[in-house]
Steps between C-alpha positions, in 0.01 A plus 500: 500500500586400143277314258733201519383456862143427392374144495401460135296219345706252299585635157407862571786730393584820691753758382632780721648827369687779674273783388188576290699617194687170479181302548329697221784451253545129571125440485476686170788300351343170608155596372646611164678165459180312581306705246767444233477125560122510467523699176748248359275210593153640430542818296342704778568565869255609768593703808255578780609758756369666814467874560573727793812702573743213560543375140590836339877435498438150362278640223763756404775238492288251304414765237873529426549127438574395139184313409267466202224688676266469203462133598427568868154522656484690830209489743427578864436265789265762638376850440338786688161592346606850404564659158843441348592867549428474876807504725399162651462318168731202455457526123613862520801391705599254227457764232735735688773257604493180292328553166752759385754500216531158332277350772211713370468239223369244750131418486330615821188322619353704786225423749336843530198602298232765531191327636189565704635301794810322626326168433441591135863610466613165643276315254656695212851429625414133540399485135806697386731260684370214288741640238801488735760245386639260763689697766875451480607727787291634788632766737310523827538736792370460854336730751565505872160331544607206283303600189641457154359631171167637634420183692424675830410326825127544576414628151150375408612300196819358651384141536394486135819674390715242682333197340728302270196355326319830451387609155581869533825663386423836666285601795402825673666547838489752783821628658529649852690797355404766245414442221285223645359361175742260334514243222713189541604197306382192681724239656417256221643732237793625707599146600525401134817710456806302393725707728344687792725744687426678829697823538506662846727733691542613860493334839122541536439298184744235619304474825177468301655229285612312810144513637361383167736203487403403854132440424266357238180709517483653151214735590704646787807565280422442130869510400518150651327371187822563306768391748591173333793343318430683173558843660817709503527767772709815453569700818721784615520684835 
């Protein structure tokens, strides 16, 4: 089954690529153009990305794009509550694969901080995100359970995190996989992005996407909160 066979809401754009390398390069080129446009219009551009293994090729390709990185702010849709030097740190992932060479000039606004508890770390991140300029481009991923960012089904704070009228920018979340303690931007902040993009690969993710499109219970599959006409989907087998 190809992504073109999915029944998509009106206005939602889906792009299919032959392989992950092509997806990564095309996504990087598109994101770079969007950031250049934002810099031209506003003097600054803001990119929010997701972590995990999948985006590494995209990060590497984006770091090679000709861009005035000194005018780019980079942040994370979510973070694992582990030190930056930990193998599971999304901030560490960015430092290794994106914030290299000219891209090292970008301003990075991370979510992790040393704190007595996950809740205190989330409070600190919430305050730090008050300094985040409007989000120009948001790159989301999706898990096989339908989570995106660290908006996990059955996480204690999920209902609050999914509120469009909530006051918080960041909340503590619990994941079913190690490391369990996570920090996530809330739906209100994520949904403010000018261009949200969902990047997924593989048949299993396509099946998950099909299931998400077939229902409307956000708590069951939080990615549903973002499946609207403003979204672009990038997929490869």
